[in-house]
C-alpha positions as CSV (number, residue, x, y, z in Angstrom):
1,M,-13.4,-8.1,4.1
2,N,-9.8,-7.6,3.0
3,V,-7.7,-10.7,2.4
4,S,-4.1,-10.5,3.5
5,P,-1.5,-10.7,0.7
6,I,-0.1,-14.1,1.9
7,T,-3.7,-15.5,2.0
8,A,-4.2,-14.3,-1.6
9,V,-1.0,-16.1,-2.6
10,E,-2.2,-19.2,-0.7
11,N,-5.5,-19.0,-2.6
12,G,-3.7,-18.6,-5.9
13,T,-5.9,-15.6,-6.8
14,D,-3.3,-13.1,-7.8
15,E,-0.5,-13.9,-10.3
16,R,1.3,-10.5,-9.7
17,L,1.2,-11.0,-6.0
18,A,2.5,-14.6,-6.4
19,R,5.4,-13.3,-8.4
20,I,6.2,-10.6,-5.9
21,A,6.2,-13.3,-3.2
22,L,8.4,-15.6,-5.2
23,T,11.0,-12.8,-5.5
24,L,11.2,-12.9,-1.7
25,F,11.1,-16.6,-1.4
26,S,13.8,-17.5,-3.9
27,E,17.3,-16.4,-5.0
28,L,17.7,-14.2,-8.1
29,A,17.8,-16.3,-11.3
30,D,17.4,-19.6,-9.3
31,P,17.0,-22.4,-11.9
32,I,14.8,-24.5,-9.6
33,T,12.3,-21.6,-9.2
34,G,12.4,-20.9,-12.9
35,A,11.8,-24.5,-13.8
36,L,8.9,-24.8,-11.4
37,I,7.3,-21.6,-12.8
38,A,7.7,-23.0,-16.3
39,I,6.0,-26.2,-15.2
40,Y,3.3,-25.0,-12.8
41,G,3.1,-21.2,-13.3
42,A,3.9,-18.6,-10.7
43,S,0.7,-18.9,-8.6
44,C,1.1,-22.6,-8.1
45,T,4.8,-22.3,-7.5
46,A,4.1,-19.8,-4.7
47,Q,1.6,-22.3,-3.3
48,I,4.2,-25.0,-3.4
49,V,6.4,-22.7,-1.2
50,L,3.6,-22.3,1.3
51,G,2.7,-26.0,1.4
52,V,-0.7,-25.5,-0.2
53,H,0.3,-27.5,-3.3
54,N,2.7,-30.4,-3.6
55,G,3.3,-30.5,-7.4
56,N,3.3,-33.8,-9.3
57,E,4.8,-36.9,-7.9
58,A,7.4,-36.9,-10.7
59,D,8.7,-33.5,-9.4
60,A,8.8,-34.5,-5.7
61,G,12.6,-34.3,-5.5
62,T,12.7,-30.9,-7.1
63,V,9.8,-29.6,-4.9
64,A,11.5,-30.9,-1.8
65,Q,14.8,-29.2,-2.8
66,F,12.9,-26.0,-3.6
67,R,11.1,-25.9,-0.3
68,E,14.4,-26.5,1.6
69,Q,15.9,-23.5,-0.1
70,V,13.0,-21.1,0.6
71,T,11.5,-22.3,3.9
72,D,13.2,-19.7,6.2
73,R,12.3,-16.9,3.7
74,T,8.5,-17.4,3.8
75,T,7.0,-14.5,5.8
76,S,3.9,-12.6,5.5
77,T,5.5,-9.5,7.1
78,Q,8.2,-9.3,4.4
79,L,5.6,-9.5,1.6
80,E,3.5,-6.7,3.2
81,Q,6.6,-4.5,3.6
82,V,7.5,-4.9,0.0
83,L,4.0,-4.0,-1.1
84,R,4.1,-0.9,1.1
85,A,7.5,0.1,-0.2
86,T,6.4,-0.4,-3.8
87,E,3.5,1.9,-3.2
88,Q,5.6,4.4,-1.2
89,F,8.2,4.8,-4.0
90,D,5.5,5.0,-6.6
91,S,6.8,1.9,-8.3
92,R,5.0,-0.6,-10.5
93,V,5.6,-4.4,-10.6
94,I,5.7,-5.6,-14.2
95,I,5.3,-9.3,-14.9
96,P,5.4,-11.5,-18.1
97,G,2.2,-10.8,-20.0
98,D,2.2,-7.1,-19.2
99,P,2.5,-4.9,-22.3
100,E,5.7,-3.3,-20.8
101,W,7.4,-6.6,-20.2
102,P,10.6,-6.8,-22.3
103,E,10.0,-9.7,-24.7
104,G,13.7,-10.5,-25.0
105,L,13.8,-11.6,-21.4
106,A,12.0,-14.8,-22.4
107,D,15.2,-15.8,-24.2
108,L,16.6,-16.4,-20.7
109,G,14.3,-19.4,-20.2
110,I,14.3,-20.6,-16.6
111,Y,16.6,-17.7,-15.7
112,E,14.0,-15.1,-16.8
113,P,13.3,-12.6,-14.0
114,I,10.2,-13.4,-12.0
115,A,9.1,-9.7,-11.9
116,L,10.5,-6.3,-12.5
117,W,10.0,-3.1,-10.4
118,A,9.9,0.0,-12.4
119,R,9.2,3.7,-12.0
120,G,8.5,6.3,-14.6
121,N,7.8,5.6,-18.3
122,T,7.6,1.8,-18.4
123,E,6.9,1.9,-22.1
124,L,10.6,2.4,-22.6
125,L,11.2,-1.1,-21.5
126,T,9.7,-2.5,-24.7
């Protein structure tokens, strides 16, 4: 049985898929998204968007602000469209931890990109 992409994000079973979803759910270089990823990781942060996880009590205000920013962007259809387009254009999604991820991006801290889409020789990124 195939699990829908949004269900995989809800279950926290796919870090790459969670990061793809977060690129849809949040603004580019959003410091709140970056801070939550730094604290909880991408999978848990995506679960926070979807209401599956609530974060820690100490972060309740940040979580509430984050959810308010992203609520109207949370759609399964958009995630599925992005996955299809990524495949259609023979692209690859690169995330931190991948060998091709440019290490210098970590210097951006909470402003580090959530994911990168690339085509061709991704080894050139390093």
